[in-house]
N, C-alpha and C positions, 0 to 999 in steps of 0.2 A: 707481508704486504700491509701498507698503510690502509686503515679502514676507509672505505669509499665515502663515509659520512664527512670526512675532512677534505674531500676533493675540492669543494668550492674555495677553501682557504689556501689550498696548495696550488691553485691555478696561478699562472703568470699575472702580474699586476697589469700587463698590457691588455688583458681581456676586459678591463674596466673602461667605461666610456670616457673618452678624452685623455687616455693614457697611452701615448705612443712611446717610442724608444727614448726621445728627448726628455719627456716628462718623467718617465721611469728613472732615467739617470739622475734627475734632480731629486726625486723622492728617495733614491738610495742614500743620498747624503744626510737625510734626517731620520731614517728609520733606526730604531735602537738595536735591531738585530745585527748579528755578524753575518754578512752576506758573502764571505770569502768562498769562492768556488761555486756559487749558485746565483740564479737570477732572483729579482725581487718578486715576492709572492703577495697575493691579496691579503693573506693572514698577517704579513709583516705590518700592514698599515693599521690594523686595529689596535696595535700597541704604540702607535704615535699618539701620545696623550697630550691634551692641552695643559699648559703650565700655569695659566691664569685665565681670566675672562674679562670681557668688556661689558659693563653694565650700561645699557642704553635706556633704562627705565626712568631716568631723571628728565622731567619735562617742565622746566621752570619758567618757560617763556623767555623771550630775548633779553629783556631788561634785567632779569634776575639771574641770568646764566653766568656763573663765575669763570674767570680767566683759566684756561687750561683744562676745564672739565669736559668730559664727554657728555653731550646732551642730545635730546631728541626734540625737535621743534615742529609745530604745526604752522605752516606758513601759507601766505598768498603771494604768488609771483607778481611783482609790480612792473619791472622793466629790465631790459638787458643793456649792458654798456660794453660793447665789444672793444677789444684793444685797437688803438689807431694803427692803420696800415704801416708796415715797416718797423713798428716798435715792438720787437720780439720780447723784450723784458717787461713790458707792461701787461698785467693780467686782464683777463676777461672777467667782468663782474656782472652778477645777476642780483638785483636788489629785490628783497622780499620782506614781508612784514607780518606781525601778528598784532593783537590789541595792545601790546606793551611797547612796541617800537619797530625799527627797521634794521635789517642786517644785510651785509654784502656777502654773497656766496662767491668765493674767489677761485679762479681757475687759471693755471698757466699752461700754455701750449695746447689749449683745448680747441676742438672743432666746433664752429658756431652752429652748424646744422644739428649736431648731436645735442648741444645744450638747449637749442630751441625746442627740440623734440622732448627732452627730459623735463624741461622747466618752461612750459608754455605760459605766456603772460596771461594773468587773470585766473589761472588754475590754483586749486588748493593742493599742496604737497606736504609730505612728511620728510624731513631731512635730519640726518644724524651724523655727528662728527665732533671734532674738538673745537671748543670755543676760544676765540682770540679777541683781544681788545686793543685797538690802535688809536691813541689820542682820544680815548673816550668813545670810539666808534666800534661796534661789534662786527666781527668777521668770522667766517668759517672757510678755511682754505681746503679745497678738494674734499667735500663731505664724503664720508665713508659710504653712506646709503642715501639714495633719493628715490622715493616711490610716490605715486599718486595717492591722494587721501583715500580713494576708494580701495586701494591695495595695502592700507596701513598694516593689516594683519600679517602680511608677508615679511615685515621688517623684523629681523632677529633682535629682540630686546636684550637678551643675555647671550653674548657671543663668545664661544671658547677661543682662546689664543694659542695657536700651535707653534712649535719651532719651525722656522722657515729658512730658506736658502735663496740666494739671488736667482731670479727668474721664476720663482714659484709664488703665485699670489695666494693670500689667505683664502679667497673665495674658491679657487680651484682645489686647494688642499682639502678644504671642508667637504667639497662635493665628492672628491675621491674617497676620503675616509668614510663618508656616509654610505657610499656604494659598498665599500668593504664590510661595513657593519651589517648591511642588508644581506650579505652573502653568508654571514655567520650562522651555521646550522643550530638546531635545537640539540644541545649536548647533555648527556646524562650527568648527574652530580657526582663528583669524585671526592668531595670533602665529607668528613664525619658530621652528622647533623648536630650532635651535641656541641662540637667545636664551633659550628656556624652560629648556633644560638648564643653561645658564650661570648663570641667575638662580634656579634651583630653583623655577620657577613651576609650580603645579598647573594643571589645566584650569580654565576659567572657572566651570563648574558646581561643580566640586570646591572651588574657592576660596570660593564663596558658602556652600556647605554647611559648610565648616570654620569660617568666621567666625560663622555663625548657630548652630552646634553645638559650641562650644569645649569642649575637655576640660581645658584648663589656662589660666592667665592669659596665657601667651605667645601663645596662639592669637588673642587680640584685640588684640595689640600692633601699633603702626603699622609696625614693622619685620618683622612676620611675613610669610613668603613669600606667603600667601594675600592679605593686605591689599596687599602690594606688587604682586602680579599685577593686582588690580583697579585700583590706582592707575596702573599702566603702561597698562592698557587705556584709562583715561580720558584720560591724557596723549596717547596715540596718537590718540584721537578728536579731541582738541583741536588737535593739530598737523596732522592730516590736513585738518580743516576750514579752518584758517588757510592751509595750503598751497593748498587749492582756491580760496579767496578771492583769494590772491595770483595764482594762475594765471589766474583769470578777469579780474582787473584788468589783468594784464600783456597778456592777449590783446587787450583793447581798447586796442591801442597807439595812443598819440597821435603828434603830429609832433615832430621834434627842435626844441628851443628853444635855439639856439646863441647868438644875439644878437651885437651888435658892441661891447658894453662901455660904450657911451656913457652910459646911464642909471645903470648900476652905479657908474661912476666919479663921476657927479654926486651920487649918494646918499652915497658915501664922503667926497666933498668937503664935503657939508653936515653931516656928523657933527661934533660938538664934541670928539671923542676918536678915537683910533686903535682899530681892532679888536684884540681879544686873539688870541693864537696859535690857541686852539681855535675862535674865531669864524671866523678865516681858513680853518682846515682844514675846518670844517663847511660853509662856503659853497662851498669848492672841491669837496667831495663832492656837494653839491646841484647845482652847476653842471654837473658831469660827468654826473649822472643826467639833468638836463634836456636835455642835448645829445644823448642817445641816443634812438633811435626807440621803445624800449620805455618804458612808463609808469614814472614815478618813484613809489615807495611807500616813504617814508623817515620814520623817527621821529627828531625832534630833542629830545634830553633835555638839560635845562640846569637847574642849581640856581637857586634864587630869585636874581634879579638878575644872571644870567649873560649876558644880552643876546640872548635868543632872538628877540625881536621885530625887532631890527635885522637879524639873519640872514634872517628871513622877508621883510623889506622888500627886501633885496638880491635874493632869489629872485624876488619880484614885479617888481622893476625889470628883471631878466633876461627875464621873460615879456613885459613891456611892450615891450622892445627888438624883439621878434619880432612885435609888433602884437596880442598876445593880452591877455586880461583875467585878473585874479586875484581870489580872494576870501580873506578871513581870517575864519573863523567861530569865535566864542567862546561858551562855555556860558551866560553871563549877560550882561544888558545893561550892568551896571557894568563888567565886564571888556571888553566890546566898545567901550564909550565910552572906556575907559582906553587901549586899543590905538590907537584913532583919534586920541586926544589926543597919543600918542607919535609916531604915523606921519605925521599930516597936515602938521605944519610942515616935516619933513624932505622929505616927498614934494613939497611945494610948491616948496621951494628947488631940488629936483632936476628939476623939470619934469614930475612925475608927477601925474596927476589922480586924486584919492581922494574917496570918498564913504562915508557910513555908512547902514546900513539895519537897523532893529530892529522888533520887533513893535509898539513904541509910536508909531512914526512914522505919521501919518495925513494924509489930505487932499491938498492941492496939493503940499506939500513931498515927501510920499511919492511921488506920481505923477511929480514932477520927477526924483527919483532913479531911479525905475523906467525912465523914458524914457531917461535918460543911460546906464543899464546896457544897455538894449536897443540903442541906436544906437552904443555904443562910445565915447561921450564921456568916460567914466571908465575909467581903467586898472585901478584896484583898488578893491574894496568891502570894508569891514569891517562885521561884523554878527553877529546871532545866527542861530537856526534860520530866521528870516525870509528869509535869503538863498536858501533852497531851497524856498520855497513855490511853488505852481503858477503864480502870476501873475508870478513873476520870470523874465524871459528875458534871456539874455546874447548879445551879438553873437558873441563868441568866447572862451569860458572855457577857459583852458589850464592853470591852476594853482589848486588848492584847498589852503589852509593851515588846519588845524583845531587849535585850541588846547584843551588839557586834554581830549583826545579820549576818555579813559576815561569821561568823564561823558556821552558821546553814545551809545556802543555800537558794537561792532565792525562790525555788519552795515550801519550807516549809511554805511560806506565805499562800499558798492555803490550805495546810493541816490544818493549824490552824483554818481556817474558820469552819471546821466541828464541833468544840467544842461549838459553840454558834450560836445565830441567827445573823450571819454576824457581828462579833465584829469589832469595829474600831481598827486600828493598828498603834502603835507608835514604831518606830525602833530607838534605840539609838546606837551611836558609839563614843568611846573615841579615836578612831584612826582618826586623822585628814586626810581626804581624799581629794585630789585635785579635782577641779570641774570636770575635764574630767573623772576621775574614778567614781565620784558620778553618772555621766550620764550613765556609762556602767554597774555599779553594782546596782544602785538604781534609774535608769531612770524613773521608774514608780511611783516615790514618790515626794511629795512636800517636801521641805527642810527648816528646821529652824537651825540656827547656834547660839551657845553660844560663844561669842568672848571675854568675860572677865572672870577673876577668881574672886571668892567670896571675899568680903572685908576681910582684915586681913591676906590674904595669902602673904607671903614674897617671893621676887625673890630668885632663886636658883643660887648660884655661881657654874659655871662648870669649871673644870680644867682638863688638859690632863697631864698624868704622864707616863714616860717610865717605863717598868717593872724593869729596873735596879735600880730604886729608891724605891723598895718595902720596904726596911727597914725604910726609911724616913717616908713612909706612915704609917707603923705599929706604929712608935713612936707617930705620931699625933693621931692615933686611941686610943692608951693608954690614952692620955690626955683627949680625947673626952669621953671615957667611965668613966674616973675618975670624969668628970663633970656631969655624969648621962645621957649622950646622947645615942640614939639608932642608930644602923648602919646596913644597908643591904650590903651584899657582893655577887654580882651576878657572876656566872660562866656559860660558854656556854654549858657545858656537865654535865650529871648526874655522870658518872663514867669514869675512865681513858680509853682511846681508843688507840689501836695500830696504827690506821689509821691517826689520826691527833694529832699534838703536841699542845694540848690545856689543860689548867688546868681544871679539873673537880671539881664539888661541893664537892664530897666525899674526893677527894685528898686535896683540899684547907682546908676543915674542919679538916682533920688529921694534916695538917701542922700548923694550927692556934691553935689547942686545947692545946698544951703544954703552950702556951703563955696566952690564954684567959680563959681556963678552963670552969667552970660552966656558965660563961657569954655567951658561944657560943651555938647557935642553928643551926639546919639543916633542910631544906625543899626542896623536889624536886618531880618531877612528877611521879616517880615510887613508892613513898610511898603510903600506903593505905590512904583512905580519913580521917579516924580517926586520923592517925599519923600526917597527914598534919595539920589538925585542931588543934591538941594538940601543935604542933610546933609553929603555928601562935598565939595560945592563950597565950603560955608562953612568946613569944616575945612581944605581945601587953600588957600583964600584967607586963612586966619588969623583969620576972624571968630569961629570957635570954636577952642580950642587943646587941649582934652581930649575925645577922642571915645570914648564908651562904645559898644561894638558887640558883636555876635555874630560868628560865623565867616564872616558874609557878606563880610568884608573879607579872608578867607584868601588868595584868589588875585587877583592882578592890580592891586589898588588901589595907585596910585603917588603918594605924597606925599613927595618927596625930603627935605624938611626935618623930617620926623617922626623923633624921636631916642629916644623911650622907648616900650617895649611892655610893658604889664602884662597878664599872663594869669592871671585868677582861676580857682581850682580847676584849676590846671595838671595836677594828678594825674589828672584825668578825661579828658585829651586824649591821643590817640596821638602817637607821636614824629613821624611825618610831618606831622601837622597842627600840632604845636608849631613844627616847623621852618618850615613855610609862614608861620605867623603871625609868627614872629620876623623873617622876611625882609621884612616890611613896613617895618621900620626899617633903618638902616644903608645907605640908598640914596643919601645925599648925601655930603658931604665932612667931616661932623662926627662925633665919637665917639658911639656909640649904646649903649643898654642894654636888655636884656630881663629883666624881673622875673617869675620863675615863683612866683606866690603860691599856696601849697598849704595844705590843711587836714589836719593830722595826726590819728592816726598813719598813716604811709605803709606800704602793703603792699610786699612785696619787688619786685614788677614796677613799681609806680609809683615807688618809690625809685630803681630802676635807670634808669627812663626819664628822670627829672629829672637824674640824674648824667650820663647820656650827653649831654643837652642842654647842661649846664653845661660839659662838657669838650670838645665838638666843634662845629664849624660846617660840617663836611663832610657835605653832604646825602646822598651815596651811602653813606657809612659809617653815617649815622643810619638810612637806609632798610634796610640789612642788619640793624642791631640791632632795628629795628621788626619785621622778618620773624621774627627769633628770639623776640622777646617776645610777639608777637600772632599770628603765623601769617599766611598769605596772605589770610584771610577779610576782614579790615578794611582792608588796605592800599589796595585799589582800590575797596572797597565791594562786598560779596559779591553782592547781588541787583540791582545796576544792570545794565540790559540790556547784554549784550555783554561783561561782565567774566567772568573764568573761573568763579567760583562753583562750585568742584569739589564733587562729591557724595562721592567716596571718597578722592581724592588729597589730600594735605596737602603743599604746596610745601616747608614747612620740614622735613618728614620724608622726602620722596621726591624731593628736587631732583636726586639723582644719576641718576634714571631719565629726567629730562626731555630732556636732550641726546640720549640714545639714541632716545627716541621721536621727536624732531625729525628725526634722521638717517634713522630707519626710514620715517617719513612721506615724506620727500623721495625716498628710494630707491624706495618703492612707486610713487609717482606718475611718476617718471622711466620706470619699466618698464611701468606700466599706468595711464596718465593718466585713463582712464574707469572704472577699477576693474571690468573685465569678466572678468578671469581668475578662477580658482577662489578664490584668496586674496582677490582684489579683491571678489568677491561676499560673502565672509565679512566683509570690512572694512565693507561697506555695512551689514551687520547691526549691527556695532559702533557705527557712526555713529548709527543709529536708537536703539540702546540708551541712549546717553549724550546724547540730545536734540540731536544735530547735524543736524537735518532740513534746515537751510538749505544745508549742504554737499551733500546729496543733490539738492536742487533745482538747485544749480549744475551738478552732473553731468548732470542731465536737460537743462538748457539748453544743454549743450555748450560 
């Protein structure tokens, strides 16, 4: 049971004054927490943090107030000048003065009786807002604050600025957040005192108060000790939950998978090339893990085309040597079928029995595969989520390989264990992830990296081209098609949109069809599975040679003789995605080109992104640059189940705290694996606060 101490923070946000269903719906749009499957809570609002502040302490007088500055003025109200009847576009003006001059307080669509009440002629008032000058005359349009001089103390001179959404006023949000803060109970300290002293961390409640009541711009900066304190708390909750997942999975220890090397040797002999050094090293690490009685939990990181699938096949061959079965689960049907196309011929030569199972398989064929899985006729199965549906039963599942795991969610690692006697787990990703993000998303795993491309792969020439030179590009593509080359053309949208001025795949297909005719193909995410497969088959077979597509081909699609990649509106893609797309070419032995077609003018970030792509093919370097340019939010997809999606912490700003949090979490669980000590009980509160309820359930399950 959640401790009753936290009940005020776990109450519905609608228990706060002024928050009904409509306001709660607006608040949900700005809270940083993932609200999937639950209602908005009071505690979610304490982490809606201001990103800057408005300083109203500048009181220069009317004459000295600069254009565009936020100022506070002590004024005497002189006269009202209502808008003429029937002249809706003429504003209502209230003229006021101080010893330096006169100013017009300007209001559009204002109620006269309200203005007469707020600004009585002859009264002293304090007004704050943005200063404007028209033809040498000072004006303030719709002042932010108007108070009587006798109530000047109520004016917020330093005002935090929160993220907003349409329909939610700053004043209402501040009032709601203030109520949430008042509900925050007095919590015991869960951090080590020496760490707090070394980092100058305030207490949790004091950190929240300082962030919501800043006295200076530095108080809301990412490197402020209060923000760093809360970032560390969130990192610690993240690392504790990952460590608990790891401990749980390790406790479900499988059997050692040593093997005799017979099938591994057969796979190596069936390969048309030798393994790279890093493939050798990665398989050696995996084989050592498999041979231990503890369960393997390893992440295999490899740049596009680095040969992860072959390493996975070797691991599955090792499992088969011991009489066990393996699965390889991919996030999409296209990728699952691609993996199977790569694996099946090598497996057949090596004497391994392979099958594929996806949600699209029906009837007798599906039943035949299910029977073969159940009776152990197949050694390895490739598929999608269908591999872990209730009806699928394995004779002896000992190894689960999961590709592009960040698309599934961290906690599915636990669900997968139910299908076998604690199978070993190998997770693969072709998305180069910076070390800091590896710790946050995969901190419970050992890591192997493939740093080389297989022998024979040629470098890819990357060029940037403004969209005004489209006709030049089409001329080059005419020549390339005449030479028998294959070309991808990637668009950011499936169909035309009124909201954004971007070329869609369907629109580009229509503009290219008169020129390229039957050589043109189209594939996008809204097509049915069979249609996508047919479009890819035709392209692979050479029946079409220029494939217009969306990012559905980003991961896994393998057409070795595709040599040109055109990415339209390249300025709208992230670096990691551009790198993934570029990796669809350069997979054969012919020189390849990636054309980044952009629409100018380019902003600073977009320009930097395209220059990084032009200058480097190193996926890990590109990922680090992506982290600097975009932050962690978009790298793994913030709100996908199981990705970090931090509320307070920003990996790009607080990365130095991550390693400390990981070590702290490890040390805590070594000393107190069930979190039953005084500090352990406090850390349980921390896990609840940051939404790591799954970790608490693991503790209860023992």
